[in-house]
C-alpha positions as CSV (number, residue, x, y, z in Angstrom):
1,M,57.4,-24.4,62.2
2,K,60.4,-26.7,61.5
3,V,62.3,-26.1,58.3
4,T,64.7,-28.6,56.7
5,V,66.7,-28.4,53.5
6,D,68.2,-31.2,51.4
7,E,71.5,-29.7,50.1
8,D,71.9,-32.7,47.7
9,K,68.6,-31.7,45.9
10,C,69.4,-27.9,45.8
11,C,70.1,-26.5,42.4
12,G,71.1,-23.1,43.6
13,A,68.2,-21.1,42.0
14,G,68.1,-18.7,45.0
15,N,64.3,-18.3,45.1
16,C,64.3,-19.1,48.8
17,V,66.9,-16.4,49.6
18,L,64.8,-13.8,47.7
19,L,61.6,-14.8,49.6
20,A,63.0,-15.3,53.1
21,P,66.5,-13.9,53.5
22,E,66.2,-14.2,57.3
23,V,65.9,-18.0,57.0
24,F,67.9,-18.9,53.9
25,D,71.3,-18.0,52.4
26,Q,73.5,-19.5,49.7
27,R,77.1,-20.7,49.7
28,E,79.4,-18.4,47.9
29,D,81.2,-21.1,45.9
30,D,78.3,-23.1,44.4
31,G,75.0,-21.3,45.4
32,I,73.7,-24.3,47.5
33,V,71.2,-23.3,50.1
34,I,72.3,-22.6,53.7
35,L,69.6,-22.8,56.4
36,L,70.0,-19.9,58.8
37,D,67.0,-20.5,61.0
38,A,65.4,-24.0,61.3
39,E,62.6,-22.7,63.5
40,P,61.6,-19.3,62.2
41,G,59.1,-17.1,64.1
42,E,55.5,-17.0,63.1
43,G,55.9,-13.8,61.2
44,L,58.1,-15.7,58.6
45,H,55.9,-18.8,58.2
46,A,54.2,-17.5,55.0
47,Q,57.5,-16.6,53.3
48,V,59.0,-19.9,54.2
49,R,56.0,-21.8,52.9
50,E,56.2,-19.9,49.6
51,A,59.9,-20.5,49.4
52,A,59.3,-24.2,49.8
53,A,56.5,-24.1,47.2
54,V,58.5,-22.4,44.6
55,C,61.8,-24.3,45.0
56,P,62.4,-25.9,41.6
57,A,64.3,-28.7,43.1
58,G,61.9,-29.5,46.0
59,A,64.9,-29.1,48.4
60,I,62.9,-27.3,51.2
61,E,60.4,-28.8,53.6
62,A,58.5,-26.7,56.1
63,G,56.1,-28.3,58.5
64,E,54.5,-27.6,61.8
65,Q,56.3,-28.7,64.9
66,A,55.0,-31.5,67.0
């Protein structure tokens, strides 16, 4: 899985951090998403997909690697 985030779209809701704290964090000053792991292990794929699905700004993309 390859994960990308668009910081410009991020609204700082924090749903991604709650669902997959191993993969996402937030900046202290403005709450914008920080991608901690662009290629998370298989055990995290379901959480990352859910985080992408519930992101209110659509700032997270998670797709299979080529």
